[in-house]
C-alpha positions as CSV (number, residue, x, y, z in Angstrom):
1,M,3.2,-5.3,28.7
2,T,3.3,-5.3,24.9
3,D,0.5,-6.6,22.9
4,T,1.9,-9.3,20.9
5,S,-1.3,-10.1,19.0
6,T,-0.9,-7.1,16.6
7,R,2.5,-7.1,14.7
8,R,3.9,-4.1,13.1
9,W,5.0,-4.9,9.5
10,L,7.5,-2.9,7.2
11,I,6.9,-3.9,3.7
12,T,9.4,-2.6,1.1
13,G,8.0,-2.3,-2.5
14,A,4.4,-1.7,-1.6
15,S,3.4,0.3,-4.6
16,T,2.5,-2.7,-6.8
17,G,2.4,-6.5,-7.0
18,F,2.9,-8.7,-4.0
19,G,4.1,-5.9,-1.7
20,R,0.9,-3.9,-2.4
21,T,-1.4,-6.9,-1.9
22,L,0.2,-7.8,1.3
23,A,0.1,-4.2,2.6
24,E,-3.6,-4.1,1.8
25,E,-4.5,-7.4,3.2
26,L,-2.8,-7.2,6.6
27,P,-4.8,-4.4,8.1
28,A,-7.9,-6.5,7.6
29,R,-6.3,-9.0,9.9
30,G,-5.7,-6.5,12.7
31,E,-2.0,-5.9,11.8
32,K,-0.3,-2.5,11.5
33,V,1.6,-1.9,8.1
34,C,4.1,0.7,6.8
35,G,4.8,0.2,3.1
36,T,7.7,1.9,1.2
37,V,6.9,3.4,-2.2
38,R,9.0,5.4,-4.6
39,R,6.4,7.9,-5.6
40,A,4.3,10.3,-3.8
41,E,1.1,9.3,-5.6
42,D,1.6,5.7,-4.5
43,A,2.1,7.0,-0.9
44,A,-1.2,8.9,-1.2
45,V,-3.1,5.8,-2.3
46,L,-1.9,3.7,0.7
47,E,-2.4,6.6,3.2
48,A,-5.9,7.0,1.9
49,R,-6.5,3.3,2.8
50,G,-5.1,3.8,6.3
51,I,-1.8,2.3,5.6
52,A,1.3,4.2,6.7
53,A,3.6,5.0,3.7
54,V,7.2,6.0,3.5
55,R,9.1,7.1,0.4
56,L,12.1,5.0,-0.4
57,D,13.8,4.3,-3.6
58,V,16.1,1.3,-3.2
59,D,18.4,2.6,-5.9
60,H,19.5,5.2,-3.2
61,T,21.0,3.3,-0.5
62,E,21.7,6.3,1.6
63,A,17.9,6.8,1.8
64,A,17.2,3.4,3.5
65,E,18.3,4.4,7.0
66,P,16.0,7.5,7.3
67,A,13.1,5.6,5.7
68,V,13.4,2.9,8.3
69,A,13.7,5.3,11.1
70,E,10.5,6.9,9.8
71,A,8.6,3.6,9.6
72,I,9.7,2.8,13.2
73,A,8.5,6.1,14.3
74,R,5.1,5.7,12.6
75,L,4.5,2.1,13.8
76,S,6.4,2.5,17.2
77,G,8.6,-0.3,16.2
78,I,8.9,-3.0,13.6
79,D,8.1,-6.8,14.2
80,V,8.2,-8.1,10.7
81,L,10.2,-7.0,7.6
82,V,9.1,-8.0,4.2
83,N,12.1,-7.1,2.0
84,N,10.1,-7.1,-1.2
85,A,11.6,-4.1,-3.2
86,G,14.2,-4.5,-5.9
87,Y,15.5,-3.3,-9.0
88,G,16.5,-4.8,-12.2
89,L,19.2,-4.2,-14.8
90,M,17.9,-4.8,-18.3
91,G,20.1,-5.2,-21.3
92,A,21.9,-7.7,-23.4
93,I,24.5,-9.6,-21.7
94,G,27.1,-11.6,-23.4
95,Q,30.4,-11.2,-25.1
96,A,32.2,-13.5,-27.6
97,V,35.6,-14.6,-26.2
């Protein structure tokens, strides 16, 4: 029988902000967490805190499937996905017609 009291979370964008805060808070509540990060330094910080980390840059869509597979392997499955990572396009937009 599966223990349903502990959920396995995959949190994208766990390097900073909301993703990082959530990734750090959930283990204190007995949850298992794997966070995706772009940089090795960010992965090392999470791993040092007992949080599984997988490298993923969402700008590279081909990297998503292997990253999810690694997270599934590290957590023995995923119960909850927090799709927090994103990217922005900065620049002036507008054109006179």
